[in-house]
N, C-alpha and C positions, 0 to 999 in steps of 0.2 A: 407939267401936268401928270407925269407918271407918278409923282408923289401923291396924287389925289387917289390912287387906287385904294379901294377899301373904305374911303371916307364916306360919311353919311351924306346923302343928298336930300335937301329939304326944299319945300316950295316957298313962295313968298310969305305965307302965313306961319312958316316955321314947322309945318307938318312933315314928318319924315316920309320920303318916297321910297328910299332903298339905299343900297350901297353902290358907289361908283365902281364899275368893273373895267371899262375900257374907254379909249379915246379914238375918235375917228377924225381924220383931217380931210380938208377939202383938197382934192388932187390938183386943182388949178392954182392954189395959193400955198399949199403945204401948211396951212394954219388950222388949228383945232376948230372943228365945226360942230360935231356932236359928241356926246358921251353916251355910253350904255350904262344903265342902272339896273342892278339886280333887284327884282321885285318878286313877290309871291311868298310862299311859305315852304317849310321843310319838305323836300322831295318834289316840289312843283315850282321851282324858280324859272324865271325867264328874264331876258334882257330887253329893256325898252330903250328907245333912242330919245335923247333930249338935246335940243340945241344948246350950244355953249354961249352964244351971244346973250349978253346981259347977266351972265352968271357972276356971282361974287364968291370969294373964298374967305372963310374965317378959320381960326385954328381948329375948330371941331366939325366943320361941315362945308359943303359946297351948296350955295343957295342958287337955284335956277329960277327963271322968271315965269315959269309955267305952273299952274295949279296941279296938285297931286292927281286929281281926276283926269285932267287932260293927258298927263304923262302916263297914267295907268292904262288909258285907252290907245296909246301910241302903238305903232307897229313894233313887233318884238321878234326876237329870235330865241332859239333854245340856248341854254348856257354854253353848250359846246357847238353851236351853229355859227353860220356866217350870213351876212346880208348879201342876198343875190342881186345881180344887176336888175332883174325884173322887179324886185321889191323896193329898190332904192327910191324911185319917185314917190312912193307912198309915204315915206318918212318925211320928206319935205312937205308934201301935200297936207299931212296931218296937222302941221303947225302953220299952214298958210304961207310957206316960204317958196320963193321961186325955184324952179328946177330946170336946168339946161343940161341935158345929158348928151347934147350933140357931139361933144368932144370925147365921150366915153364916160367911164365911171366917175362919179363926183366924190365918193367917200372911200377912204382907205384906212384900215385899222393900223394904229401905231403902238 
């Protein structure tokens, strides 16, 4: 997945969402769980979180299973920021995914 850095991320309709910036793994399984996608425009970029489940990779892009509008409205961090423990549940909630933080943080950047 590190090879995906900088790749174009597109939605199911083929619309470009942004560029893949980072990979977050589930701390309970050490498997990729979310990617961050750089969205915005020059000087005002932010990183939004998108689930990896259901994503497919082609030679030119990573296709996620969520529409561009849903992804654009997802929780985000600054390009030099980090996801806080307090903000982590909102990432899962935005996509309707279950979140169990009883064992601690669920996401770690790799």
